N, C-alpha and C positions, 0 to 999 in steps of 0.2 A: 507626829507628822514628819518632822525632820529626819528621824531615824528611818522611816519608811522610804523617804525620798533617797537617802544615802544607799539603802539596801537595793533599791531599784537601779541606781546609777552605776554601782560596781560592776554588774554583769555587762553593761553597755560599754564601759571603759575597757574591760578585758577583751571584749569582742573587737573593739577598734584597734587595740594594741596587736592582736593577732593578724588583723588585716594589713597592718603596716609592714609586717615581716614578709608577707607573700610576694611583693614585687621583687625583692632581692633574690629569692629562690627562683622565681620565674626568669629573671635576667640570666642567672647562671645556666639554666636549662636551655635558654634560647641561643647560646653561642654555637656557631657553625664554622666549619673550615671551608676553604675553597681551593680546588686544584689550580695552582697558579702556573705550573709547568709540568709537562709529562711527555713521555715517548713510549712507543710500543703498546702492549696490551695492559690496560689498567681497569679494574672493576671496583665499584663501590656497592657493597651488599649485593653482589652478583650482577649489577647493571654496568654496561659498558660506559666508561667515563671519557670525558673530553675536557680540555681546558675550560675552567669556569664551573665545572660540576661542583655542587655543594656536598660537603661531607657532614652529615648530621650526627647528633649525639648517639653513641653506641654502634655506629656503623663500622663494617669491616672493609678495609681497603686491601686489595690484592694486586700484585704486579706479576706479569709474565716473565719468562726467561730473559727477554731482552727489553723489559719495560722498567720504567721508574716514574715517580711523580713527586712533586713538592706541594705540600698542603700548607696553606697560609691561614692563620687565624689571629684575631686581635691585632691586626696591622703588622707588627714586626716579628711575629713568631712563625717559624717555618720548620716543618718536619719533612725530611726527605726520605722516601721509601725506595730502597734499591731493588734490583731485579730479583724475581722469584721470591717475593716476600709476602707475608700476611701480617697485618697490623690492625688492632682494634682501638678506636679512639673513643673515650668517654669524657666529653667535656663536662658533664654534670658531676662526675666523680674526680675530675682533674687527673685522669689516668690514661696512659698509652700502654698497650700490651703488645709486645712483639711475639707472635706465635711461630714465625718462621722467617729466615732471611736476615736482612740488616736494615738499619735505619739510623739516621743522624738528625740532629736538631740544633737550632739556634733559638733559645728561649730567653728573650730580653725584655719583653713588655707584658708580663703577666698581671701586674698591677692588682686591681681590686678583685680580679678573677680568683687568684689563689688565696686571697684573704678570706674568701668564703669557704675555702677548702683546706683549713688548718695551715695556710701559708706555705703549702708544698704542692708541687706538681710531681706526680708519681709516674715512673717508668718501670715496666716489668718486662723481664726477658728470662724465661725459665726460672731459675732459682734466684735471680738477681732482682732486687727492688732498689730503685734509686729515688731518693727524695731531692727534688730540685727547686731552687728558688730563682733561677735565672742563670743560664750557662750554655755552653756548647758541648755536645757529646756525640759519640758514635757507639753503636752497639750491634752485635751480631750473634745470632744463634749458630754456633759452629756445628753443633749436633744437639739432639734432644737433651743431653745431660750437661752440655758445656756452653757457657756464655762468655763472650769477650766484651769488655766495656772500656772505652777510652774517654776520660775526661779531657776534652781538648782545651777548654778554658773555663775557669770558674770554680765553684764549690758545690759538692754534692755529699750526700750521706748514702753509702752503699750498705745494703744488708740482704739477708736471705728472707726477710719478712718474719723471721722467728728469732731464736736466741743463739744460733750457732755462729753467726758472722755479722759484724757491724764495723764499718770503717768510714771515717770522714776523709774525703780527698779534697785537695786544693791544687790547682795547676794553672800556670799561665801558658803552657805549651805541651800538651799531651802527657797524660799519666794513665797507663792502662793496667788492667788486671784481667785475669782469666779465672772463672769460677766454675768448678766442675763438681757435680753431685755423684757420689759413688756409694751405693748401699746406704742412702739417707745421710751420709756424711759429706761435708763440703770441703773441697780442696781449693784454697785460694793462693794464687801465685801472681807475681808481677809478670807483665808481658810487654813486648816491644810495641811500637806503633805499627799496626797492620791494617790492611784493607782500605785505608783512606789516606788522604793528604791534607795539607793546609787548605788547598783550594776547595 
């Protein structure tokens, strides 16, 4: 009788343990950003945006030739999207993908959010993949084959997402690289501080 009771109890305990994990996944998926500041033409997934517009998981934000916006999420984290840019934000995958133009960010309050995503916030720009745990940076797609990345303050791991290039950077005041893909080979070079200022 005891054996039968134990055998019936095990599936119930397994079911309850699975249910406890669900809220953490739901919490990660429910994170949204908010457009805190903007000017000019800005769209979110093709919809005209205004201050206060919500940016949901997986949505694409696009700015016009004279537009910009700042997206705030989890209180102290801000992503600034410059003019004539396209960026996709996936909160559930902890990833920002710059498809065109330029963006900058101050990421200082990722907390439990990135702990659910292997402790890294990922930024992609063409061939460049940056693993971030809290830092300030600027990135620009200079052309389809070339990305400029400046670590303004903090620590990051830059790579091509494959095996050709990997570099850990640390900076208290701007350290930049330019990464160009030519015939599937990467050319990595140091670069000066361009396109942005301390402000």
